[in-house]
All heavy atoms as an XYZ file, in Angstrom:
859
protein
N      80.578     90.595    131.275
C      80.647     90.257    129.879
C      80.033     91.394    129.072
O      78.955     91.861    129.388
C      79.863     88.970    129.606
C      80.543     87.716    130.062
S      79.626     86.267    129.571
C      79.160     85.666    131.175
N      80.707     91.765    128.037
C      80.203     92.815    127.155
C      79.761     92.192    125.839
O      80.513     91.457    125.211
C      81.285     93.859    126.881
C      81.680     94.587    128.144
O      80.824     94.884    128.970
N      82.958     94.876    128.294
N      78.537     92.490    125.424
C      78.007     91.980    124.173
C      77.746     93.142    123.234
O      77.274     94.195    123.642
C      76.703     91.207    124.400
C      76.870     90.022    125.289
C      76.396     90.050    126.592
C      77.498     88.887    124.841
C      76.548     88.959    127.419
C      77.649     87.786    125.655
C      77.183     87.820    126.946
N      78.036     92.945    121.963
C      77.801     93.964    120.960
C      76.845     93.398    119.920
O      77.198     92.499    119.176
C      79.133     94.373    120.302
C      78.941     95.416    119.232
O      77.885     96.033    119.130
N      79.974     95.621    118.424
N      75.610     93.910    119.883
C      74.622     93.468    118.918
C      74.634     94.432    117.738
O      74.183     95.563    117.847
C      73.217     93.423    119.546
C      73.102     92.410    120.638
C      73.235     92.777    121.968
C      72.872     91.078    120.340
C      73.134     91.849    122.970
C      72.765     90.137    121.340
C      72.897     90.509    122.658
N      75.160     93.984    116.614
C      75.261     94.827    115.423
C      74.215     94.388    114.414
O      74.362     93.369    113.753
C      76.661     94.711    114.817
C      76.832     95.576    113.587
O      75.933     96.388    113.292
O      77.864     95.428    112.914
N      73.117     95.162    114.304
C      72.051     94.836    113.350
C      72.021     95.807    112.178
O      71.215     95.644    111.273
C      70.675     94.832    114.057
O      70.470     96.116    114.635
C      70.605     93.754    115.113
N      72.888     96.793    112.171
C      72.865     97.814    111.111
C      73.277     97.253    109.750
O      72.679     97.562    108.739
C      73.795     98.970    111.478
C      73.361     99.749    112.689
C      74.389    100.811    113.020
C      74.086    101.386    114.399
N      75.191    102.173    114.902
N      74.327     96.436    109.741
C      74.895     95.958    108.484
C      74.462     94.554    108.106
O      75.007     93.967    107.173
C      76.425     96.014    108.554
C      76.920     97.424    108.800
O      76.358     98.377    108.254
N      77.937     97.570    109.616
N      73.498     94.008    108.812
C      73.084     92.635    108.560
C      71.574     92.568    108.401
O      70.842     93.380    108.971
C      73.518     91.736    109.725
C      74.988     91.809    110.002
N      75.934     91.270    109.162
C      75.681     92.395    111.010
C      77.134     91.508    109.650
N      77.022     92.194    110.773
N      71.074     91.606    107.632
C      69.623     91.455    107.500
C      68.982     91.229    108.865
O      69.609     90.718    109.792
C      69.463     90.214    106.621
C      70.788     89.959    106.016
C      71.819     90.616    106.876
N      67.734     91.626    108.996
C      67.060     91.541    110.291
C      66.922     90.113    110.801
O      66.781     89.897    111.996
C      65.684     92.193    110.195
O      64.898     91.503    109.246
N      66.954     89.134    109.916
C      66.808     87.752    110.364
C      68.109     87.171    110.915
O      68.102     86.125    111.536
C      66.313     86.867    109.230
O      67.263     86.853    108.180
N      69.217     87.855    110.704
C      70.512     87.367    111.168
C      71.104     88.393    112.123
O      71.194     89.568    111.804
C      71.488     87.130    109.994
C      72.845     86.694    110.501
C      70.921     86.139    109.012
N      71.489     87.929    113.307
C      72.160     88.804    114.255
C      73.439     88.122    114.716
O      73.487     86.913    114.867
C      71.267     89.088    115.459
C      70.048     89.903    115.121
C      69.234     90.241    116.353
O      69.499     89.760    117.439
N      68.245     91.074    116.162
N      74.449     88.923    114.930
C      75.730     88.410    115.375
C      76.022     88.942    116.758
O      75.698     90.078    117.080
C      76.856     88.844    114.417
C      76.682     88.290    113.032
C      75.997     89.001    112.052
C      77.197     87.041    112.713
C      75.832     88.484    110.785
C      77.036     86.514    111.442
C      76.354     87.246    110.488
O      76.197     86.727    109.230
N      76.651     88.124    117.560
C      77.097     88.542    118.879
C      78.611     88.528    118.861
O      79.219     87.515    118.535
C      76.584     87.595    119.980
C      75.066     87.579    119.994
C      77.146     87.993    121.341
C      74.470     86.553    120.934
N      79.189     89.641    119.209
C      80.639     89.723    119.256
C      81.064     89.849    120.714
O      80.502     90.641    121.462
C      81.126     90.922    118.442
C      80.771     90.809    116.971
S      81.284     92.241    116.017
C      83.049     92.074    116.127
N      82.050     89.036    121.101
C      82.568     89.110    122.464
C      84.009     88.640    122.454
O      84.444     87.947    121.536
C      81.725     88.260    123.418
C      81.776     86.768    123.165
S      80.836     85.791    124.332
C      79.209     85.976    123.678
N      84.700     89.012    123.480
C      86.085     88.590    123.621
C      86.178     87.112    123.973
O      85.206     86.487    124.412
N      87.352     86.560    123.783
C      87.569     85.143    124.043
C      87.275     84.783    125.493
O      86.608     83.780    125.765
C      89.027     84.759    123.700
O      89.276     85.108    122.346
C      89.273     83.280    123.889
N      87.743     85.603    126.423
C      87.522     85.280    127.837
C      86.029     85.331    128.176
O      85.528     84.490    128.931
C      88.316     86.209    128.756
O      87.869     87.542    128.610
N      85.292     86.287    127.615
C      83.847     86.351    127.837
C      83.149     85.132    127.235
O      82.198     84.598    127.805
C      83.248     87.628    127.242
C      83.612     88.864    128.044
O      83.939     88.725    129.241
O      83.560     89.967    127.479
N      83.626     84.693    126.074
C      83.059     83.501    125.444
C      83.223     82.289    126.356
O      82.272     81.533    126.588
C      83.714     83.244    124.089
C      83.310     81.940    123.470
C      82.051     81.790    122.897
C      84.173     80.855    123.474
C      81.666     80.581    122.332
C      83.806     79.642    122.915
C      82.549     79.501    122.338
N      84.413     82.106    126.898
C      84.649     80.955    127.776
C      83.845     81.059    129.073
O      83.388     80.057    129.618
C      86.144     80.765    128.053
C      86.864     80.187    126.858
C      87.831     80.913    126.178
C      86.554     78.908    126.394
C      88.475     80.388    125.071
C      87.193     78.377    125.287
C      88.153     79.115    124.630
O      88.785     78.581    123.536
N      83.638     82.274    129.570
C      82.786     82.462    130.748
C      81.344     82.053    130.433
O      80.686     81.390    131.233
C      82.813     83.920    131.217
C      84.097     84.333    131.885
C      84.048     85.810    132.244
C      85.389     86.311    132.731
N      85.384     87.759    132.986
N      80.866     82.444    129.249
C      79.516     82.077    128.830
C      79.380     80.567    128.688
O      78.392     79.972    129.147
C      79.164     82.773    127.511
C      77.797     82.464    126.919
C      76.688     82.902    127.869
C      77.645     83.148    125.560
N      80.360     79.927    128.081
C      80.344     78.473    127.940
C      80.313     77.815    129.319
O      79.565     76.861    129.552
C      81.560     77.976    127.118
C      81.695     76.470    127.185
C      81.439     78.445    125.674
N      81.078     78.319    130.257
C      81.108     77.765    131.623
C      79.747     77.909    132.301
O      79.267     76.984    132.958
C      82.199     78.442    132.449
C      82.323     77.912    133.867
C      82.740     76.450    133.947
O      83.387     75.942    133.013
O      82.407     75.806    134.959
N      79.102     79.060    132.133
C      77.780     79.275    132.728
C      76.771     78.282    132.146
O      75.996     77.665    132.874
C      77.309     80.732    132.502
C      75.832     80.904    132.833
C      78.144     81.693    133.326
N      76.791     78.121    130.837
C      75.879     77.173    130.184
C      76.159     75.755    130.668
O      75.232     75.000    130.990
C      75.995     77.276    128.649
C      75.478     78.639    128.182
C      75.249     76.142    127.965
C      75.778     78.949    126.727
N      77.429     75.387    130.739
C      77.817     74.047    131.207
C      77.314     73.803    132.627
O      76.743     72.746    132.914
C      79.338     73.912    131.134
C      79.857     72.640    131.741
C      79.749     71.427    131.062
C      80.455     72.639    133.003
C      80.224     70.256    131.623
C      80.926     71.470    133.564
C      80.814     70.285    132.875
O      81.270     69.128    133.438
N      77.493     74.764    133.521
C      77.060     74.608    134.910
C      75.543     74.459    134.997
O      75.037     73.686    135.811
C      77.533     75.781    135.771
C      79.035     75.828    135.975
C      79.595     74.573    136.623
O      78.955     73.933    137.436
N      80.815     74.210    136.226
N      74.806     75.180    134.171
C      73.341     75.059    134.168
C      72.906     73.681    133.691
O      71.968     73.099    134.228
C      72.714     76.142    133.297
C      72.759     77.502    133.945
C      72.021     78.517    133.129
N      72.163     79.835    133.739
C      71.701     80.935    133.210
N      71.065     80.909    132.053
N      71.866     82.092    133.819
N      73.583     73.158    132.682
C      73.251     71.819    132.176
C      73.534     70.777    133.249
O      72.717     69.884    133.499
C      74.032     71.511    130.877
C      73.519     72.395    129.744
C      73.931     70.038    130.515
C      74.353     72.349    128.487
N      74.677     70.868    133.913
C      75.037     69.923    134.979
C      74.022     69.998    136.116
O      73.567     68.970    136.626
C      76.463     70.201    135.500
C      77.499     69.932    134.405
C      76.769     69.378    136.750
C      77.520     68.501    133.897
N      73.635     71.195    136.519
C      72.658     71.360    137.605
C      71.319     70.740    137.224
O      70.677     70.073    138.047
C      72.487     72.837    137.943
N      70.907     70.933    135.985
C      69.634     70.362    135.530
C      69.710     68.839    135.516
O      68.768     68.159    135.933
C      69.283     70.871    134.140
C      67.956     70.351    133.630
C      67.620     70.888    132.255
O      68.371     71.631    131.652
N      66.468     70.498    131.758
N      70.824     68.277    135.059
C      70.982     66.824    135.040
C      70.954     66.249    136.452
O      70.342     65.222    136.696
C      72.281     66.428    134.333
C      72.217     66.610    132.841
C      73.532     66.281    132.161
O      74.592     66.262    132.785
N      73.470     66.034    130.868
N      71.617     66.920    137.398
C      71.610     66.448    138.788
C      70.203     66.484    139.355
O      69.782     65.562    140.062
C      72.551     67.291    139.646
C      74.002     66.995    139.418
C      74.886     67.841    140.308
C      76.354     67.558    140.048
N      77.222     68.391    140.874
N      69.464     67.530    139.048
C      68.093     67.647    139.537
C      67.224     66.536    138.944
O      66.446     65.899    139.656
C      67.509     69.002    139.167
C      66.089     69.198    139.656
C      65.516     70.534    139.220
O      66.097     71.234    138.405
N      64.380     70.870    139.771
N      67.377     66.265    137.655
C      66.591     65.223    137.015
C      66.939     63.848    137.568
O      66.069     63.002    137.733
C      66.809     65.253    135.500
C      66.163     66.442    134.827
C      66.516     66.566    133.364
O      67.300     65.738    132.857
O      66.008     67.496    132.713
N      68.217     63.608    137.870
C      68.642     62.312    138.378
C      68.159     62.072    139.803
O      68.041     60.932    140.232
C      70.164     62.183    138.305
C      70.668     62.048    136.893
C      72.178     62.057    136.811
O      72.863     62.275    137.796
N      72.700     61.825    135.623
N      67.877     63.136    140.544
C      67.436     62.958    141.923
C      65.965     62.561    142.008
O      65.500     62.120    143.047
C      67.674     64.249    142.726
O      66.804     65.273    142.272
N      65.230     62.688    140.915
C      63.819     62.321    140.897
C      63.707     60.823    140.632
O      64.184     60.322    139.621
C      63.063     63.117    139.811
C      63.161     64.613    140.099
C      61.616     62.672    139.717
C      62.632     65.485    138.980
N      63.067     60.092    141.546
C      62.947     58.646    141.406
C      61.672     58.231    140.689
O      61.645     57.224    140.002
C      62.979     57.981    142.774
O      64.213     58.209    143.395
N      60.600     58.981    140.884
C      59.305     58.624    140.319
C      58.834     59.729    139.387
O      58.917     60.911    139.708
C      58.288     58.370    141.425
C      58.672     57.178    142.234
C      59.378     57.185    143.402
C      58.434     55.815    141.916
N      59.573     55.898    143.828
C      58.997     55.030    142.935
C      57.781     55.169    140.873
C      58.940     53.646    142.948
C      57.719     53.788    140.883
C      58.289     53.036    141.897
N      58.347     59.340    138.217
C      57.968     60.290    137.178
C      56.473     60.242    136.891
O      55.838     59.196    137.032
C      58.717     59.958    135.882
C      60.233     59.832    135.963
C      60.792     59.350    134.630
C      60.845     61.153    136.356
N      55.952     61.365    136.437
C      54.571     61.404    135.957
C      54.518     60.718    134.590
O      55.561     60.434    133.981
C      54.079     62.849    135.813
O      54.874     63.500    134.813
C      54.155     63.601    137.134
N      53.316     60.499    134.098
C      53.162     59.889    132.778
C      53.860     60.725    131.714
O      54.588     60.192    130.873
C      51.684     59.749    132.419
C      51.460     59.122    131.046
C      50.035     59.251    130.543
C      49.061     58.496    131.360
N      47.704     58.486    130.765
N      53.675     62.031    131.778
C      54.285     62.931    130.791
C      55.812     62.841    130.835
O      56.474     62.742    129.803
C      53.826     64.371    131.044
C      54.387     65.366    130.069
C      53.919     66.771    130.384
C      54.582     67.768    129.454
N      54.313     69.145    129.809
N      56.375     62.863    132.044
C      57.831     62.781    132.188
C      58.364     61.437    131.684
O      59.406     61.379    131.030
C      58.226     62.980    133.644
C      57.988     64.377    134.164
C      58.153     64.474    135.669
O      57.827     63.539    136.400
N      58.649     65.613    136.129
N      57.642     60.361    131.994
C      58.061     59.027    131.551
C      58.050     58.942    130.032
O      58.988     58.411    129.420
C      57.158     57.963    132.159
N      57.004     59.469    129.423
C      56.914     59.431    127.965
C      58.008     60.269    127.319
O      58.566     59.876    126.293
C      55.519     59.886    127.527
C      54.442     58.872    127.877
S      52.754     59.434    127.595
C      52.783     59.785    125.855
N      58.334     61.401    127.919
C      59.425     62.230    127.396
C      60.757     61.500    127.496
O      61.563     61.525    126.562
C      59.493     63.558    128.144
C      58.384     64.511    127.794
C      58.385     65.780    128.651
O      59.275     65.936    129.513
O      57.475     66.604    128.465
N      60.999     60.850    128.625
C      62.252     60.119    128.815
C      62.375     58.965    127.824
O      63.457     58.685    127.312
C      62.348     59.604    130.256
C      63.635     58.933    130.679
C      64.843     59.838    130.470
C      63.562     58.507    132.144
N      61.264     58.319    127.524
C      61.243     57.200    126.576
C      61.163     57.655    125.119
O      61.289     56.837    124.209
C      60.053     56.293    126.874
C      60.168     55.448    128.131
C      58.810     54.930    128.563
C      61.139     54.302    127.905
N      60.927     58.941    124.906
C      60.742     59.485    123.554
C      59.582     58.796    122.842
O      59.707     58.396    121.683
C      62.027     59.384    122.725
C      63.168     60.136    123.315
N      63.264     61.503    123.240
C      64.255     59.718    124.015
C      64.371     61.887    123.855
N      64.978     60.828    124.343
N      58.480     58.635    123.554
C      57.274     58.078    122.960
C      56.151     59.094    123.105
O      56.199     59.953    123.982
C      56.869     56.722    123.593
C      56.598     56.871    125.086
C      57.925     55.662    123.322
C      56.053     55.627    125.754
N      55.142     58.971    122.265
C      54.037     59.919    122.309
C      52.707     59.249    122.621
O      51.716     59.930    122.842
C      53.958     60.680    120.994
C      55.225     61.461    120.746
C      55.134     62.397    119.566
O      54.137     62.444    118.880
N      56.189     63.148    119.342
N      52.698     57.941    122.654
C      51.453     57.222    122.859
C      51.352     56.689    124.289
O      52.191     55.892    124.720
C      51.358     56.048    121.879
O      50.287     55.214    122.224
N      50.305     57.084    125.020
C      50.090     56.512    126.356
C      49.867     54.998    126.286
O      50.192     54.278    127.225
C      48.829     57.218    126.858
C      48.695     58.442    126.035
C      49.340     58.129    124.712
N      49.349     54.520    125.150
C      49.133     53.086    124.968
C      50.458     52.337    124.990
O      50.564     51.257    125.574
C      48.375     52.828    123.649
O      47.176     53.601    123.652
C      48.054     51.361    123.475
N      51.466     52.895    124.350
C      52.797     52.272    124.350
C      53.353     52.210    125.767
O      53.911     51.196    126.177
C      53.758     53.052    123.432
O      53.219     53.103    122.123
C      55.137     52.410    123.400
N      53.182     53.275    126.519
C      53.647     53.294    127.908
C      52.923     52.232    128.730
O      53.544     51.480    129.475
C      53.431     54.682    128.511
C      53.927     54.881    129.944
C      55.427     54.633    130.049
C      53.582     56.285    130.411
N      51.610     52.147    128.578
C      50.827     51.154    129.304
C      51.259     49.732    128.918
O      51.346     48.839    129.762
C      49.331     51.355    129.028
C      48.440     50.509    129.907
C      46.968     50.844    129.816
N      46.483     50.990    128.442
C      46.049     52.124    127.902
N      46.039     53.238    128.614
N      45.620     52.158    126.660
N      51.573     49.509    127.638
C      52.043     48.204    127.171
C      53.357     47.831    127.853
O      53.532     46.685    128.301
C      52.215     48.229    125.650
C      52.678     46.934    124.995
C      51.612     45.860    125.139
C      52.993     47.166    123.529
N      54.283     48.793    127.961
C      55.562     48.526    128.626
C      55.346     48.164    130.097
O      56.034     47.296    130.639
C      56.489     49.737    128.505
C      56.999     50.043    127.098
C      57.705     51.391    127.061
C      57.921     48.949    126.606
N      54.387     48.821    130.729
C      54.068     48.508    132.128
C      53.453     47.121    132.233
O      53.845     46.302    133.073
C      53.123     49.583    132.720
C      52.603     49.151    134.084
C      53.840     50.922    132.818
N      52.482     46.828    131.358
C      51.798     45.530    131.389
C      52.747     44.372    131.113
O      52.559     43.271    131.631
C      50.638     45.508    130.400
C      49.509     46.419    130.813
O      49.421     46.843    131.959
N      48.638     46.748    129.866
N      53.764     44.609    130.305
C      54.763     43.575    129.999
C      55.819     43.462    131.099
O      56.720     42.638    131.018
C      55.434     43.872    128.659
C      54.502     43.709    127.475
C      55.151     44.120    126.156
O      56.254     44.733    126.162
O      54.542     43.849    125.109
N      55.741     44.317    132.110
C      56.677     44.264    133.223
C      58.026     44.891    132.929
O      58.982     44.670    133.676
N      58.111     45.674    131.892
C      59.386     46.291    131.518
C      59.646     47.574    132.290
O      60.782     48.003    132.411
C      59.421     46.540    130.021
C      59.385     45.233    129.234
C      59.378     45.458    127.760
C      59.391     44.095    127.064
N      59.220     44.204    125.641
N      58.583     48.187    132.792
C      58.697     49.417    133.574
C      57.884     49.255    134.849
O      56.723     48.833    134.805
C      58.188     50.628    132.770
C      59.089     50.863    131.555
C      58.142     51.868    133.638
C      58.609     51.949    130.642
N      58.493     49.584    135.983
C      57.802     49.490    137.268
C      56.992     50.758    137.520
O      57.395     51.846    137.119
C      58.810     49.291    138.402
C      59.555     47.989    138.321
S      60.709     47.636    139.687
C      60.960     49.145    140.507
N      55.859     50.561    138.200
C      55.000     51.692    138.534
C      54.614     51.652    139.995
O      54.720     50.615    140.654
C      53.708     51.711    137.677
C      54.029     51.898    136.218
C      52.881     50.475    137.903
N      54.160     52.786    140.478
C      53.570     52.891    141.806
C      52.179     53.486    141.608
O      52.036     54.603    141.118
C      54.415     53.799    142.696
O      53.810     53.951    143.957
N      51.152     52.695    141.960
C      49.771     53.145    141.776
C      49.235     53.662    143.101
O      48.986     52.898    144.016
C      48.897     52.005    141.283
C      49.244     51.520    139.911
C      48.311     50.382    139.487
N      48.871     49.631    138.399
C      48.678     49.901    137.109
N      47.934     50.924    136.778
N      49.222     49.160    136.179
N      49.037     54.974    143.177
C      48.467     55.569    144.375
C      46.946     55.481    144.327
O      46.290     55.438    145.362
C      48.916     57.018    144.519
C      50.432     57.219    144.589
C      50.761     58.692    144.722
C      51.025     56.442    145.735
N      46.398     55.482    143.134
C      44.974     55.281    142.893
C      44.850     54.860    141.429
O      45.849     54.746    140.729
C      44.186     56.565    143.163
O      44.480     57.538    142.181
N      43.627     54.654    140.972
C      43.464     54.236    139.576
C      43.912     55.328    138.601
O      44.299     55.039    137.480
C      42.017     53.848    139.304
O      41.170     54.965    139.513
N      43.881     56.561    139.050
C      44.267     57.681    138.185
C      45.681     58.209    138.467
O      46.273     58.857    137.634
C      43.275     58.837    138.355
C      41.862     58.471    138.037
C      41.514     58.888    136.664
C      40.040     58.537    136.416
N      39.634     58.809    135.100
N      46.203     57.956    139.662
C      47.530     58.457    140.051
C      48.543     57.330    139.930
O      48.636     56.459    140.782
C      47.517     58.953    141.494
C      46.993     60.343    141.651
C      48.079     61.313    141.312
C      47.698     62.679    141.828
N      48.452     63.718    141.244
N      49.310     57.370    138.848
C      50.334     56.359    138.606
C      51.666     57.074    138.402
O      51.749     58.046    137.649
C      50.001     55.511    137.362
C      48.647     54.823    137.535
C      51.099     54.491    137.096
C      48.151     54.129    136.293
N      52.684     56.586    139.095
C      54.030     57.125    138.923
C      54.919     56.020    138.378
O      54.772     54.851    138.716
C      54.576     57.669    140.245
C      53.871     58.943    140.651
C      52.791     58.919    141.517
C      54.280     60.165    140.138
C      52.130     60.079    141.870
C      53.630     61.339    140.479
C      52.551     61.287    141.346
O      51.898     62.439    141.679
N      55.856     56.416    137.527
C      56.706     55.475    136.809
C      58.123     55.550    137.352
O      58.663     56.644    137.550
C      56.665     55.801    135.311
C      55.255     55.740    134.772
C      54.397     56.825    134.877
C      54.774     54.576    134.195
C      53.088     56.764    134.413
C      53.471     54.490    133.730
C      52.640     55.597    133.850
O      51.347     55.524    133.400
N      58.726     54.398    137.573
C      60.065     54.311    138.162
C      61.117     54.752    137.140
O      61.285     54.124    136.096
C      60.334     52.890    138.631
S      61.982     52.671    139.314
N      61.802     55.809    137.471
C      62.823     56.360    136.568
C      63.929     55.338    136.295
O      64.364     55.171    135.162
C      63.416     57.633    137.178
C      64.414     58.333    136.299
C      64.888     59.626    136.963
N      65.522     60.504    136.037
C      66.753     60.336    135.571
N      67.459     59.316    135.970
N      67.272     61.190    134.722
N      64.377     54.636    137.336
C      65.466     53.667    137.164
C      65.065     52.521    136.251
O      65.873     52.038    135.456
C      65.938     53.143    138.519
C      66.721     54.184    139.286
O      67.277     55.103    138.710
N      66.750     54.050    140.598
N      63.815     52.063    136.350
C      63.390     50.956    135.476
C      63.299     51.432    134.027
O      63.577     50.658    133.105
C      62.062     50.354    135.943
O      60.990     51.246    135.769
N      62.950     52.695    133.812
C      62.919     53.237    132.452
C      64.340     53.314    131.901
O      64.599     52.927    130.756
C      62.244     54.622    132.424
C      60.752     54.481    132.743
C      62.447     55.305    131.078
C      60.024     55.800    132.928
N      65.281     53.782    132.726
C      66.678     53.862    132.273
C      67.247     52.477    131.981
O      67.979     52.293    131.006
C      67.523     54.594    133.314
C      67.181     56.077    133.516
C      68.009     56.665    134.649
C      67.365     56.866    132.233
N      66.896     51.481    132.806
C      67.346     50.108    132.547
C      66.764     49.586    131.236
O      67.446     48.919    130.453
C      66.949     49.186    133.700
C      67.795     49.371    134.933
C      67.339     48.449    136.048
C      68.083     48.757    137.323
N      67.611     47.963    138.462
N      65.496     49.881    131.002
C      64.849     49.470    129.753
C      65.558     50.101    128.554
O      65.850     49.426    127.565
C      63.369     49.850    129.763
C      62.681     49.619    128.447
C      62.336     48.333    128.050
C      62.397     50.683    127.594
C      61.711     48.121    126.826
C      61.774     50.474    126.372
C      61.438     49.193    125.998
O      60.826     48.977    124.786
N      65.846     51.394    128.628
C      66.541     52.069    127.537
C      67.937     51.497    127.321
O      68.380     51.319    126.185
C      66.624     53.577    127.810
C      65.304     54.336    127.762
C      65.506     55.776    128.223
C      64.699     54.291    126.377
N      68.620     51.193    128.402
C      69.960     50.598    128.306
C      69.887     49.233    127.624
O      70.719     48.893    126.801
C      70.575     50.479    129.708
C      71.990     49.969    129.730
C      73.000     50.943    129.134
O      72.755     52.154    129.095
O      74.069     50.460    128.700
N      68.858     48.468    127.965
C      68.668     47.138    127.388
C      68.393     47.236    125.883
O      68.799     46.371    125.109
C      67.501     46.453    128.097
C      67.238     45.033    127.655
S      65.852     44.342    128.576
C      64.483     45.250    127.865
N      67.746     48.305    125.454
C      67.357     48.457    124.051
C      68.426     49.118    123.189
O      68.260     49.204    121.978
C      66.063     49.288    123.946
C      64.868     48.641    124.606
C      64.556     47.288    124.047
C      63.653     47.387    122.850
N      63.242     46.104    122.313
N      69.516     49.565    123.787
C      70.533     50.254    122.993
C      71.203     49.278    122.037
O      71.280     48.086    122.294
C      71.554     50.955    123.876
C      72.602     50.040    124.455
C      73.636     50.830    125.215
C      74.696     49.905    125.750
N      75.703     50.598    126.504
N      71.668     49.824    120.953
C      72.359     49.024    119.940
C      73.792     49.511    119.807
O      74.059     50.704    119.842
C      71.661     49.156    118.583
C      70.257     48.601    118.583
C      69.585     48.760    117.221
O      70.270     49.133    116.245
O      68.382     48.513    117.151
N      74.681     48.564    119.642
C      76.081     48.910    119.439
C      76.270     49.338    117.985
O      75.770     48.707    117.060
C      76.986     47.716    119.739
C      76.971     47.269    121.190
C      77.565     48.306    122.122
O      78.514     49.003    121.722
O      77.076     48.413    123.250
N      76.982     50.433    117.775
C      77.252     50.936    116.431
C      78.659     50.498    116.051
O      79.581     50.571    116.842
C      77.140     52.475    116.403
C      77.437     52.996    115.016
C      75.754     52.900    116.858
N      78.815     50.057    114.844
C      80.111     49.550    114.386
C      81.108     50.642    114.263
O      81.041     51.634    113.776
C      79.973     48.808    113.055
C      79.164     47.555    113.207
C      77.793     47.558    113.022
C      79.779     46.375    113.553
C      77.051     46.418    113.171
C      79.039     45.216    113.696
C      77.678     45.237    113.505
């Protein structure tokens, strides 16, 4: 792929990338394959850390996460009082249950 970075005729805050159509489609394919690989890797993980669980739930409060666990909405595996892992599938089921249909 050949890229042409032309900064001479444009303000420094704006840069343009020029490439041929076939190179563009190759770049799109590379990006697509990386996204698919990342999704497959994420789906293969069954147990998540607190940080990963909160990111998946789009929450920022550990209290909210603990509340979901205490209410039985999310399953956990407690290896010790400090080592807790959260079940990815139960989080996905919870999110699916909370989705709303758009008209």
